[in-house]
C-alpha positions, 0 to 999 in steps of 0.5 A: 670139396673142390669147386671149379670156378672158371675154365676158359677156352684156349687163348694165345698170349706168349703161349696158348693158355687154358685159364682156370680157377679152382676153389678148395679147402684143403688145397686140391691136387690138379691134373688134366685129361686129354680126350679122356686120357691122362695128360702127361706134362712135357716141355710143350704142354705144362701147367702153371698155377699159384695158390691164393688163399683157398683159390688156385688160379693158373693156366695149362700152357701149350708151346706151339700146339698143332692139330694133334693137340685138338680135343677135349681137355678136362681139369680134375681137382681132388682133395680129401673131401671129394673131387670135381671136374670140368671139360672144355674143347681146345682147337688149335690148328686144322689138319693140314690135309683134311681130305681122303687123298692121303689116307688109306683105309685099314682094309686096303693096307691089309690087302696090300700087305697080304699081296706082298709076301716074303718072296716078293720082298726078297725079289725086290731086295735082290734087284735093288742090291744087284743095281747097287753092285752094278753101279759100284763096279761101273764107278770102279772101272771108270776110276781105273780108266781115268787113272791110267789115262792121267798117268799115260798122257799127263806126263808129256811136257809141252814143246819137248821141254823136260822139267 
């Protein structure tokens, strides 16, 4: 059955790398879990490894990870004879705003949503529409007045000369 030889904490080279080595014969299939959920490989997070005899060595690579990528990473190696797994904590960045300044609890959000019923939203929307229509009408009147002024006063030539 497969055996996980090494699993190292993330290290920054060109990309962040969680290095691993797995032994197994037949060669095991490898996949990863992030906080207990299956990790889908993308352009940002992908695995590269090579097989050397019965040992698979490689890295789970992260291209510019953020605080969303913090958590527990579990490698799972499986072949016909069994499976093995091992977990390591990956910490890349701190949360940008760690305090409760920008966070609202679910109860507060629920209470605020109940306060804003459909009629209140309709009133807010109609007020915004009336302001937009008023501004558009003012702009049209201003353009018409400017056009008339340019036509009336712009055609006089200086010193009574006709062009």
